[in-house]
C-alpha positions in Angstrom: 91.8 102.3 -51.2 90.5 98.9 -50.3 88.5 98.4 -53.5 91.4 99.2 -55.7 93.6 96.7 -53.9 91.0 94.0 -54.3 90.6 94.7 -58.0 94.3 94.7 -58.6 94.9 91.5 -56.6 92.1 89.9 -58.5 93.5 90.8 -61.8 96.9 89.4 -60.8 95.4 86.1 -59.6 93.3 85.7 -62.8 96.3 86.7 -65.0 98.5 84.2 -63.2 95.9 81.4 -63.5 95.5 82.1 -67.2 99.3 82.1 -67.7 99.6 78.8 -65.8 96.8 77.2 -67.9 98.3 78.5 -71.1 101.7 77.1 -70.2 100.1 73.7 -69.5 98.2 73.9 -72.8 101.3 74.7 -74.8 103.2 71.8 -73.1 100.4 69.3 -73.9 100.2 70.6 -77.5 103.9 70.2 -78.1 104.0 66.8 -76.4 101.2 65.5 -78.5 103.0 66.5 -81.7 106.2 64.8 -80.5 104.2 61.6 -79.9 102.7 61.8 -83.4 106.1 62.3 -85.0 107.5 59.3 -83.0 104.6 57.0 -83.9 105.0 57.9 -87.6 108.7 57.2 -87.6 108.2 53.8 -85.9 105.7 52.8 -88.6 
């Protein structure tokens, strides 16, 4: 059925987008903590 295909593909696209944004958020979170540790060790 066409409507089922549209809903399933929409969920896949939204899930992929959320996973991508979550991955970027985790990377930025870890990177910001690394920079904080580096700046503390330099001081």
